[in-house]
Every structure is written in C-alpha cells, then in structure tokens.
PQR file of N, CA, C, O and H, with PARSE charges and radii, in Angstrom:
ATOM      1  N   MET A   1       0.579  -1.341  -0.140 -0.4000 1.5000
ATOM      2  CA  MET A   1       0.133   0.113   0.075 -0.0000 2.0000
ATOM      3  C   MET A   1       0.792   1.285  -0.149  0.5500 1.7000
ATOM      4  O   MET A   1       0.383   2.245  -0.802 -0.5500 1.4000
ATOM      5  N   SER A   2       1.994   1.145   0.512 -0.4000 1.5000
ATOM      6  CA  SER A   2       2.825   2.307   0.879 -0.0000 2.0000
ATOM      7  C   SER A   2       3.598   2.671  -0.702  0.5500 1.7000
ATOM      8  O   SER A   2       4.064   3.789  -0.920 -0.5500 1.4000
ATOM      9  H   SER A   2       2.326   0.365   1.043  0.4000 1.0000
ATOM     10  N   VAL A   3       3.640   1.655  -1.634 -0.4000 1.5000
ATOM     11  CA  VAL A   3       4.289   1.901  -2.787 -0.0000 2.0000
ATOM     12  C   VAL A   3       3.109   2.679  -3.510  0.5500 1.7000
ATOM     13  O   VAL A   3       3.476   3.634  -4.194 -0.5500 1.4000
ATOM     14  H   VAL A   3       3.261   0.746  -1.457  0.4000 1.0000
ATOM     15  N   ILE A   4       1.796   2.426  -3.466 -0.4000 1.5000
ATOM     16  CA  ILE A   4       1.251   3.260  -4.260 -0.0000 2.0000
ATOM     17  C   ILE A   4       1.072   4.702  -4.075  0.5500 1.7000
ATOM     18  O   ILE A   4       0.971   5.544  -4.967 -0.5500 1.4000
ATOM     19  H   ILE A   4       1.497   1.650  -2.910  0.4000 1.0000
ATOM     20  N   ILE A   5       1.044   4.903  -2.686 -0.4000 1.5000
ATOM     21  CA  ILE A   5       1.189   6.236  -2.116 -0.0000 2.0000
ATOM     22  C   ILE A   5       2.533   7.039  -2.880  0.5500 1.7000
ATOM     23  O   ILE A   5       2.530   8.153  -3.404 -0.5500 1.4000
ATOM     24  H   ILE A   5       1.126   4.219  -1.961  0.4000 1.0000
ATOM     25  N   ILE A   6       3.402   6.290  -2.777 -0.4000 1.5000
ATOM     26  CA  ILE A   6       4.839   6.832  -2.994 -0.0000 2.0000
ATOM     27  C   ILE A   6       4.866   6.956  -4.598  0.5500 1.7000
ATOM     28  O   ILE A   6       5.334   7.965  -5.126 -0.5500 1.4000
ATOM     29  H   ILE A   6       3.404   5.385  -2.351  0.4000 1.0000
ATOM     30  N   LEU A   7       4.368   5.936  -5.316 -0.4000 1.5000
ATOM     31  CA  LEU A   7       4.134   6.304  -6.770 -0.0000 2.0000
ATOM     32  C   LEU A   7       3.078   7.564  -7.010  0.5500 1.7000
ATOM     33  O   LEU A   7       3.407   8.389  -7.862 -0.5500 1.4000
ATOM     34  H   LEU A   7       3.988   5.117  -4.887  0.4000 1.0000
ATOM     35  N   LEU A   8       1.839   7.751  -6.308 -0.4000 1.5000
ATOM     36  CA  LEU A   8       1.202   8.708  -6.507 -0.0000 2.0000
ATOM     37  C   LEU A   8       1.687  10.170  -6.016  0.5500 1.7000
ATOM     38  O   LEU A   8       1.266  11.188  -6.567 -0.5500 1.4000
ATOM     39  H   LEU A   8       1.572   7.081  -5.616  0.4000 1.0000
ATOM     40  N   ILE A   9       2.412  10.195  -5.164 -0.4000 1.5000
ATOM     41  CA  ILE A   9       3.151  11.334  -4.833 -0.0000 2.0000
ATOM     42  C   ILE A   9       4.090  11.921  -6.093  0.5500 1.7000
ATOM     43  O   ILE A   9       4.031  13.015  -6.655 -0.5500 1.4000
ATOM     44  H   ILE A   9       2.754   9.369  -4.717  0.4000 1.0000
ATOM     45  N   VAL A  10       4.943  10.823  -6.312 -0.4000 1.5000
ATOM     46  CA  VAL A  10       6.097  10.976  -7.698 -0.0000 2.0000
ATOM     47  C   VAL A  10       5.098  11.315  -9.119  0.5500 1.7000
ATOM     48  O   VAL A  10       5.538  12.018 -10.028 -0.5500 1.4000
ATOM     49  H   VAL A  10       4.991   9.935  -5.855  0.4000 1.0000
ATOM     50  N   SER A  11       4.069  10.868  -9.149 -0.4000 1.5000
ATOM     51  CA  SER A  11       3.439  10.958 -10.382 -0.0000 2.0000
ATOM     52  C   SER A  11       3.024  12.282 -10.438  0.5500 1.7000
ATOM     53  O   SER A  11       3.084  12.879 -11.513 -0.5500 1.4000
ATOM     54  H   SER A  11       3.711  10.297  -8.410  0.4000 1.0000
ATOM     55  N   LEU A  12       2.481  12.999  -9.117 -0.4000 1.5000
ATOM     56  CA  LEU A  12       1.833  14.223  -8.996 -0.0000 2.0000
ATOM     57  C   LEU A  12       3.083  15.348  -9.247  0.5500 1.7000
ATOM     58  O   LEU A  12       2.913  16.333  -9.966 -0.5500 1.4000
ATOM     59  H   LEU A  12       2.433  12.514  -8.244  0.4000 1.0000
ATOM     60  N   LEU A  13       4.181  15.100  -8.650 -0.4000 1.5000
ATOM     61  CA  LEU A  13       5.470  16.111  -8.858 -0.0000 2.0000
ATOM     62  C   LEU A  13       5.778  15.870 -10.474  0.5500 1.7000
ATOM     63  O   LEU A  13       5.830  16.937 -11.086 -0.5500 1.4000
ATOM     64  H   LEU A  13       4.319  14.300  -8.066  0.4000 1.0000
ATOM     65  N   ILE A  14       5.898  15.205 -10.933 -0.4000 1.5000
ATOM     66  CA  ILE A  14       5.882  15.186 -12.193 -0.0000 2.0000
ATOM     67  C   ILE A  14       4.961  15.859 -13.057  0.5500 1.7000
ATOM     68  O   ILE A  14       5.422  16.479 -14.015 -0.5500 1.4000
ATOM     69  H   ILE A  14       5.856  14.338 -10.436  0.4000 1.0000
ATOM     70  N   ALA A  15       3.646  15.825 -12.847 -0.4000 1.5000
ATOM     71  CA  ALA A  15       2.734  16.276 -13.277 -0.0000 2.0000
ATOM     72  C   ALA A  15       2.928  17.794 -13.140  0.5500 1.7000
ATOM     73  O   ALA A  15       2.979  18.641 -14.031 -0.5500 1.4000
ATOM     74  H   ALA A  15       3.271  15.321 -12.069  0.4000 1.0000
ATOM     75  N   GLY A  16       3.014  17.921 -11.925 -0.4000 1.5000
ATOM     76  CA  GLY A  16       2.992  19.455 -11.707 -0.0000 2.0000
ATOM     77  C   GLY A  16       4.214  20.187 -12.218  0.5500 1.7000
ATOM     78  O   GLY A  16       4.141  21.399 -12.424 -0.5500 1.4000
ATOM     79  H   GLY A  16       2.972  17.233 -11.200  0.4000 1.0000
ATOM     80  N   GLY A  17       5.611  19.351 -12.486 -0.4000 1.5000
ATOM     81  CA  GLY A  17       6.639  20.029 -13.109 -0.0000 2.0000
ATOM     82  C   GLY A  17       6.360  20.268 -14.630  0.5500 1.7000
ATOM     83  O   GLY A  17       6.725  21.275 -15.237 -0.5500 1.4000
ATOM     84  H   GLY A  17       5.671  18.367 -12.319  0.4000 1.0000
ATOM     85  N   PHE A  18       5.711  19.283 -15.139 -0.4000 1.5000
ATOM     86  CA  PHE A  18       5.415  19.655 -16.583 -0.0000 2.0000
ATOM     87  C   PHE A  18       4.063  21.036 -16.782  0.5500 1.7000
ATOM     88  O   PHE A  18       3.990  21.813 -17.733 -0.5500 1.4000
ATOM     89  H   PHE A  18       5.415  18.465 -14.647  0.4000 1.0000
ATOM     90  N   LEU A  19       3.308  20.992 -15.802 -0.4000 1.5000
ATOM     91  CA  LEU A  19       2.515  22.164 -15.609 -0.0000 2.0000
ATOM     92  C   LEU A  19       3.099  23.515 -15.293  0.5500 1.7000
ATOM     93  O   LEU A  19       2.660  24.558 -15.777 -0.5500 1.4000
ATOM     94  H   LEU A  19       3.368  20.360 -15.030  0.4000 1.0000
ATOM     95  N   MET A  20       4.045  23.446 -14.512 -0.4000 1.5000
ATOM     96  CA  MET A  20       5.053  24.568 -14.326 -0.0000 2.0000
ATOM     97  C   MET A  20       5.688  25.013 -15.750  0.5500 1.7000
ATOM     98  O   MET A  20       5.532  26.137 -16.227 -0.5500 1.4000
ATOM     99  H   MET A  20       4.401  22.598 -14.119  0.4000 1.0000
ATOM    100  N   GLY A  21       6.504  23.859 -16.423 -0.4000 1.5000
ATOM    101  CA  GLY A  21       6.780  23.965 -17.801 -0.0000 2.0000
ATOM    102  C   GLY A  21       6.154  24.631 -18.639  0.5500 1.7000
ATOM    103  O   GLY A  21       6.654  25.525 -19.321 -0.5500 1.4000
ATOM    104  H   GLY A  21       6.631  22.946 -16.035  0.4000 1.0000
ATOM    105  N   PHE A  22       4.765  24.195 -18.682 -0.4000 1.5000
ATOM    106  CA  PHE A  22       3.816  24.837 -19.773 -0.0000 2.0000
ATOM    107  C   PHE A  22       3.575  26.292 -19.479  0.5500 1.7000
ATOM    108  O   PHE A  22       3.517  27.181 -20.328 -0.5500 1.4000
ATOM    109  H   PHE A  22       4.358  23.468 -18.128  0.4000 1.0000
ATOM    110  N   LEU A  23       3.422  26.453 -18.003 -0.4000 1.5000
ATOM    111  CA  LEU A  23       3.012  27.891 -17.742 -0.0000 2.0000
ATOM    112  C   LEU A  23       4.123  28.860 -18.047  0.5500 1.7000
ATOM    113  O   LEU A  23       3.929  29.995 -18.481 -0.5500 1.4000
ATOM    114  H   LEU A  23       3.469  25.731 -17.313  0.4000 1.0000
ATOM    115  N   TRP A  24       5.403  28.288 -17.768 -0.4000 1.5000
ATOM    116  CA  TRP A  24       6.513  29.412 -18.220 -0.0000 2.0000
ATOM    117  C   TRP A  24       6.798  29.660 -19.638  0.5500 1.7000
ATOM    118  O   TRP A  24       7.198  30.720 -20.118 -0.5500 1.4000
ATOM    119  H   TRP A  24       5.561  27.365 -17.416  0.4000 1.0000
ATOM    120  N   SER A  25       6.571  28.667 -20.197 -0.4000 1.5000
ATOM    121  CA  SER A  25       6.814  28.813 -21.640 -0.0000 2.0000
ATOM    122  C   SER A  25       5.414  29.637 -22.424  0.5500 1.7000
ATOM    123  O   SER A  25       5.488  30.097 -23.563 -0.5500 1.4000
ATOM    124  H   SER A  25       6.246  27.806 -19.807  0.4000 1.0000
ATOM    125  N   VAL A  26       4.291  29.699 -21.645 -0.4000 1.5000
ATOM    126  CA  VAL A  26       3.395  30.451 -22.241 -0.0000 2.0000
ATOM    127  C   VAL A  26       3.454  31.844 -21.692  0.5500 1.7000
ATOM    128  O   VAL A  26       3.062  32.760 -22.415 -0.5500 1.4000
ATOM    129  H   VAL A  26       4.231  29.326 -20.719  0.4000 1.0000
ATOM    130  N   LYS A  27       3.865  32.077 -20.593 -0.4000 1.5000
ATOM    131  CA  LYS A  27       4.418  33.537 -20.218 -0.0000 2.0000
ATOM    132  C   LYS A  27       5.215  33.839 -21.027  0.5500 1.7000
ATOM    133  O   LYS A  27       4.984  34.851 -21.688 -0.5500 1.4000
ATOM    134  H   LYS A  27       4.184  31.333 -20.006  0.4000 1.0000
ATOM    135  N   ASP A  28       6.327  33.150 -21.251 -0.4000 1.5000
ATOM    136  CA  ASP A  28       7.685  33.439 -22.065 -0.0000 2.0000
ATOM    137  C   ASP A  28       7.160  33.949 -23.391  0.5500 1.7000
ATOM    138  O   ASP A  28       7.758  34.855 -23.971 -0.5500 1.4000
ATOM    139  H   ASP A  28       6.515  32.327 -20.714  0.4000 1.0000
ATOM    140  N   GLY A  29       6.139  33.438 -23.858 -0.4000 1.5000
ATOM    141  CA  GLY A  29       5.747  34.012 -25.305 -0.0000 2.0000
ATOM    142  C   GLY A  29       5.795  32.862 -26.346  0.5500 1.7000
ATOM    143  O   GLY A  29       5.574  33.191 -27.512 -0.5500 1.4000
ATOM    144  H   GLY A  29       5.653  32.702 -23.386  0.4000 1.0000
ATOM    145  N   GLN A  30       6.083  31.420 -26.053 -0.4000 1.5000
ATOM    146  CA  GLN A  30       6.422  30.757 -26.937 -0.0000 2.0000
ATOM    147  C   GLN A  30       5.120  30.123 -27.765  0.5500 1.7000
ATOM    148  O   GLN A  30       5.383  29.443 -28.757 -0.5500 1.4000
ATOM    149  H   GLN A  30       6.263  31.153 -25.106  0.4000 1.0000
ATOM    150  N   PHE A  31       4.048  30.275 -27.480 -0.4000 1.5000
ATOM    151  CA  PHE A  31       2.969  30.224 -27.827 -0.0000 2.0000
ATOM    152  C   PHE A  31       2.032  31.205 -28.895  0.5500 1.7000
ATOM    153  O   PHE A  31       1.091  30.824 -29.592 -0.5500 1.4000
ATOM    154  H   PHE A  31       3.834  30.827 -26.675  0.4000 1.0000
ATOM    155  N   ASP A  32       2.597  32.574 -28.790 -0.4000 1.5000
ATOM    156  CA  ASP A  32       2.052  33.392 -29.263 -0.0000 2.0000
ATOM    157  C   ASP A  32       1.376  33.556 -30.840  0.5500 1.7000
ATOM    158  O   ASP A  32       0.192  33.706 -31.138 -0.5500 1.4000
ATOM    159  H   ASP A  32       3.361  32.883 -28.224  0.4000 1.0000
ATOM    160  N   ASP A  33       2.641  33.464 -31.778 -0.4000 1.5000
ATOM    161  CA  ASP A  33       2.511  33.082 -32.970 -0.0000 2.0000
ATOM    162  C   ASP A  33       2.625  32.007 -33.728  0.5500 1.7000
ATOM    163  O   ASP A  33       3.721  31.531 -34.028 -0.5500 1.4000
ATOM    164  H   ASP A  33       3.604  33.341 -31.536  0.4000 1.0000
ATOM    165  N   GLN A  34       1.318  31.449 -34.170 -0.4000 1.5000
ATOM    166  CA  GLN A  34       1.687  30.184 -34.744 -0.0000 2.0000
ATOM    167  C   GLN A  34       1.719  29.796 -35.909  0.5500 1.7000
ATOM    168  O   GLN A  34       2.091  28.671 -36.244 -0.5500 1.4000
ATOM    169  H   GLN A  34       0.428  31.835 -33.926  0.4000 1.0000
ATOM    170  N   LYS A  35       1.230  30.910 -36.867 -0.4000 1.5000
ATOM    171  CA  LYS A  35       0.991  30.818 -38.298 -0.0000 2.0000
ATOM    172  C   LYS A  35       2.181  31.308 -39.117  0.5500 1.7000
ATOM    173  O   LYS A  35       2.622  30.669 -40.072 -0.5500 1.4000
ATOM    174  H   LYS A  35       0.927  31.824 -36.594  0.4000 1.0000
ATOM    175  N   SER A  36       2.727  32.581 -38.662 -0.4000 1.5000
ATOM    176  CA  SER A  36       3.509  33.146 -39.679 -0.0000 2.0000
ATOM    177  C   SER A  36       5.108  32.495 -39.429  0.5500 1.7000
ATOM    178  O   SER A  36       5.955  32.810 -40.265 -0.5500 1.4000
ATOM    179  H   SER A  36       2.369  33.101 -37.886  0.4000 1.0000
ATOM    180  N   PRO A  37       5.434  31.769 -38.508 -0.5600 1.5000
ATOM    181  CA  PRO A  37       6.728  31.056 -38.577  0.2800 2.0000
ATOM    182  C   PRO A  37       6.907  30.236 -39.798  0.5500 1.7000
ATOM    183  O   PRO A  37       7.845  30.267 -40.595 -0.5500 1.4000
ATOM    184  N   ALA A  38       5.684  29.388 -39.808 -0.4000 1.5000
ATOM    185  CA  ALA A  38       5.718  28.467 -40.872 -0.0000 2.0000
ATOM    186  C   ALA A  38       5.929  29.043 -42.188  0.5500 1.7000
ATOM    187  O   ALA A  38       6.799  28.661 -42.970 -0.5500 1.4000
ATOM    188  H   ALA A  38       4.922  29.363 -39.161  0.4000 1.0000
ATOM    189  N   HIS A  39       5.016  30.070 -42.422 -0.4000 1.5000
ATOM    190  CA  HIS A  39       5.067  30.734 -43.707 -0.0000 2.0000
ATOM    191  C   HIS A  39       6.197  31.580 -44.088  0.5500 1.7000
ATOM    192  O   HIS A  39       6.465  31.835 -45.262 -0.5500 1.4000
ATOM    193  H   HIS A  39       4.309  30.380 -41.786  0.4000 1.0000
ATOM    194  N   ARG A  40       6.957  32.080 -42.926 -0.4000 1.5000
ATOM    195  CA  ARG A  40       8.006  33.067 -42.845 -0.0000 2.0000
ATOM    196  C   ARG A  40       8.978  32.334 -43.905  0.5500 1.7000
ATOM    197  O   ARG A  40       9.316  32.910 -44.939 -0.5500 1.4000
ATOM    198  H   ARG A  40       6.739  31.873 -41.972  0.4000 1.0000
ATOM    199  N   ILE A  41       9.396  31.055 -43.591 -0.4000 1.5000
ATOM    200  CA  ILE A  41      10.467  30.193 -44.132 -0.0000 2.0000
ATOM    201  C   ILE A  41      10.099  30.168 -45.543  0.5500 1.7000
ATOM    202  O   ILE A  41      11.103  29.959 -46.224 -0.5500 1.4000
ATOM    203  H   ILE A  41       9.121  30.588 -42.751  0.4000 1.0000
ATOM    204  N   LEU A  42       9.073  30.298 -46.218 -0.4000 1.5000
ATOM    205  CA  LEU A  42       8.817  30.305 -47.697 -0.0000 2.0000
ATOM    206  C   LEU A  42       8.939  31.690 -48.151  0.5500 1.7000
ATOM    207  O   LEU A  42       9.502  31.848 -49.234 -0.5500 1.4000
ATOM    208  H   LEU A  42       8.258  30.469 -45.665  0.4000 1.0000
ATOM    209  N   PHE A  43       8.580  32.571 -47.619 -0.4000 1.5000
ATOM    210  CA  PHE A  43       8.899  33.761 -48.297 -0.0000 2.0000
ATOM    211  C   PHE A  43      10.280  34.785 -47.842  0.5500 1.7000
ATOM    212  O   PHE A  43      10.388  35.989 -48.072 -0.5500 1.4000
ATOM    213  H   PHE A  43       8.123  32.443 -46.738  0.4000 1.0000
ATOM    214  N   ASP A  44      11.145  33.998 -47.220 -0.4000 1.5000
ATOM    215  CA  ASP A  44      12.250  34.594 -46.802 -0.0000 2.0000
ATOM    216  C   ASP A  44      13.532  34.812 -47.842  0.5500 1.7000
ATOM    217  O   ASP A  44      14.432  35.651 -47.784 -0.5500 1.4000
ATOM    218  H   ASP A  44      11.057  33.020 -47.033  0.4000 1.0000
ATOM    219  N   ASN A  45      13.344  33.981 -48.607 -0.4000 1.5000
ATOM    220  CA  ASN A  45      14.355  34.401 -49.764 -0.0000 2.0000
ATOM    221  C   ASN A  45      13.819  35.218 -50.954  0.5500 1.7000
ATOM    222  O   ASN A  45      14.557  35.951 -51.612 -0.5500 1.4000
ATOM    223  H   ASN A  45      12.614  33.300 -48.654  0.4000 1.0000
ATOM    224  N   GLU A  46      12.628  35.079 -51.181 -0.4000 1.5000
ATOM    225  CA  GLU A  46      11.846  36.207 -51.903 -0.0000 2.0000
ATOM    226  C   GLU A  46      12.282  37.991 -51.478  0.5500 1.7000
ATOM    227  O   GLU A  46      12.565  38.897 -52.262 -0.5500 1.4000
ATOM    228  H   GLU A  46      12.028  34.484 -50.646  0.4000 1.0000
ATOM    229  N   LEU A  47      12.203  38.024 -50.075 -0.4000 1.5000
ATOM    230  CA  LEU A  47      12.813  39.275 -49.462 -0.0000 2.0000
ATOM    231  C   LEU A  47      14.175  39.452 -49.940  0.5500 1.7000
ATOM    232  O   LEU A  47      14.437  40.421 -50.653 -0.5500 1.4000
ATOM    233  H   LEU A  47      11.972  37.288 -49.438  0.4000 1.0000
ATOM    234  N   LYS A  48      15.119  38.559 -49.596 -0.4000 1.5000
ATOM    235  CA  LYS A  48      16.493  38.864 -49.801 -0.0000 2.0000
ATOM    236  C   LYS A  48      16.704  38.998 -51.489  0.5500 1.7000
ATOM    237  O   LYS A  48      17.506  39.845 -51.880 -0.5500 1.4000
ATOM    238  H   LYS A  48      14.906  37.772 -49.017  0.4000 1.0000
ATOM    239  N   ILE A  49      16.031  38.219 -52.415 -0.4000 1.5000
ATOM    240  CA  ILE A  49      16.165  38.545 -53.856 -0.0000 2.0000
ATOM    241  C   ILE A  49      15.738  40.224 -54.004  0.5500 1.7000
ATOM    242  O   ILE A  49      16.474  41.093 -54.474 -0.5500 1.4000
ATOM    243  H   ILE A  49      15.379  37.531 -52.097  0.4000 1.0000
ATOM    244  N   ASN A  50      14.665  40.377 -53.593 -0.4000 1.5000
ATOM    245  CA  ASN A  50      14.172  41.603 -54.012 -0.0000 2.0000
ATOM    246  C   ASN A  50      15.049  42.895 -53.493  0.5500 1.7000
ATOM    247  O   ASN A  50      15.253  43.909 -54.160 -0.5500 1.4000
ATOM    248  H   ASN A  50      14.068  39.671 -53.212  0.4000 1.0000
ATOM    249  N   GLN A  51      15.555  42.626 -52.075 -0.4000 1.5000
ATOM    250  CA  GLN A  51      16.594  43.555 -51.921 -0.0000 2.0000
ATOM    251  C   GLN A  51      17.782  43.919 -52.496  0.5500 1.7000
ATOM    252  O   GLN A  51      18.330  45.006 -52.683 -0.5500 1.4000
ATOM    253  H   GLN A  51      15.390  41.803 -51.533  0.4000 1.0000
ATOM    254  N   SER A  52      18.156  42.417 -52.815 -0.4000 1.5000
ATOM    255  CA  SER A  52      19.507  42.607 -53.923 -0.0000 2.0000
ATOM    256  C   SER A  52      19.122  43.272 -55.099  0.5500 1.7000
ATOM    257  O   SER A  52      19.939  44.013 -55.645 -0.5500 1.4000
ATOM    258  H   SER A  52      17.711  41.534 -52.664  0.4000 1.0000
ATOM    259  N   ASN A  53      18.067  43.126 -55.542 -0.4000 1.5000
ATOM    260  CA  ASN A  53      17.702  43.568 -56.913 -0.0000 2.0000
ATOM    261  C   ASN A  53      17.484  44.981 -56.928  0.5500 1.7000
ATOM    262  O   ASN A  53      17.614  45.658 -57.948 -0.5500 1.4000
ATOM    263  H   ASN A  53      17.403  42.524 -55.099  0.4000 1.0000
ATOM    264  N   ILE A  54      17.112  45.494 -55.665 -0.4000 1.5000
ATOM    265  CA  ILE A  54      17.272  46.800 -55.614 -0.0000 2.0000
ATOM    266  C   ILE A  54      18.395  47.688 -55.484  0.5500 1.7000
ATOM    267  O   ILE A  54      18.505  48.811 -55.976 -0.5500 1.4000
ATOM    268  H   ILE A  54      17.006  44.944 -54.836  0.4000 1.0000
ATOM    269  N   LYS A  55      19.354  46.962 -54.648 -0.4000 1.5000
ATOM    270  CA  LYS A  55      20.641  47.515 -54.645 -0.0000 2.0000
ATOM    271  C   LYS A  55      21.476  47.365 -55.914  0.5500 1.7000
ATOM    272  O   LYS A  55      22.343  48.200 -56.174 -0.5500 1.4000
ATOM    273  H   LYS A  55      19.265  46.050 -54.248  0.4000 1.0000
ATOM    274  N   ASN A  56      21.271  46.469 -56.598 -0.4000 1.5000
ATOM    275  CA  ASN A  56      21.886  46.215 -57.778 -0.0000 2.0000
ATOM    276  C   ASN A  56      21.327  47.135 -58.772  0.5500 1.7000
ATOM    277  O   ASN A  56      22.141  47.458 -59.638 -0.5500 1.4000
ATOM    278  H   ASN A  56      20.567  45.791 -56.387  0.4000 1.0000
ATOM    279  N   THR A  57      19.855  47.774 -58.908 -0.4000 1.5000
ATOM    280  CA  THR A  57      19.484  48.658 -60.016 -0.0000 2.0000
ATOM    281  C   THR A  57      20.064  50.197 -59.739  0.5500 1.7000
ATOM    282  O   THR A  57      20.123  51.073 -60.602 -0.5500 1.4000
ATOM    283  H   THR A  57      19.194  47.511 -58.204  0.4000 1.0000
ATOM    284  N   LYS A  58      20.432  50.320 -58.503 -0.4000 1.5000
ATOM    285  CA  LYS A  58      20.862  51.675 -57.596 -0.0000 2.0000
ATOM    286  C   LYS A  58      22.101  52.023 -58.367  0.5500 1.7000
ATOM    287  O   LYS A  58      22.778  52.999 -58.041 -0.5500 1.4000
ATOM    288  H   LYS A  58      20.384  49.609 -57.802  0.4000 1.0000
TER
END
C-alpha cells in the first residue's frame, strides 16, 4: 500500500513539473504566433532577392 502512495506522490510531482514548464513557456511567449513562422520560411528568400535586386539597380 505504501508503494501506491509513493507512486502517486511522484506522479503528481512530475505532472506539476510539466504544468509549471507549460505555464512558463506560455508566459515567455512561446505560443503567441503559430502561423507566420511556418510561412516566413517560404517567403524569406523572396525578400532577400528583392532587396538585392533593388541594390543592384541603384
């Protein structure tokens, strides 16, 4: 019976650790912008190419 109590306490401590980590990442802003980072990688080269074309034409 004491093993179940120990396992329950350990599992609650682990769950609390994950909850604290999640709340810390939300407070830090990890989940603020979910769409644009995935799209930003697609359009990053176009911005660099356009900027280099503007520099070359001047």
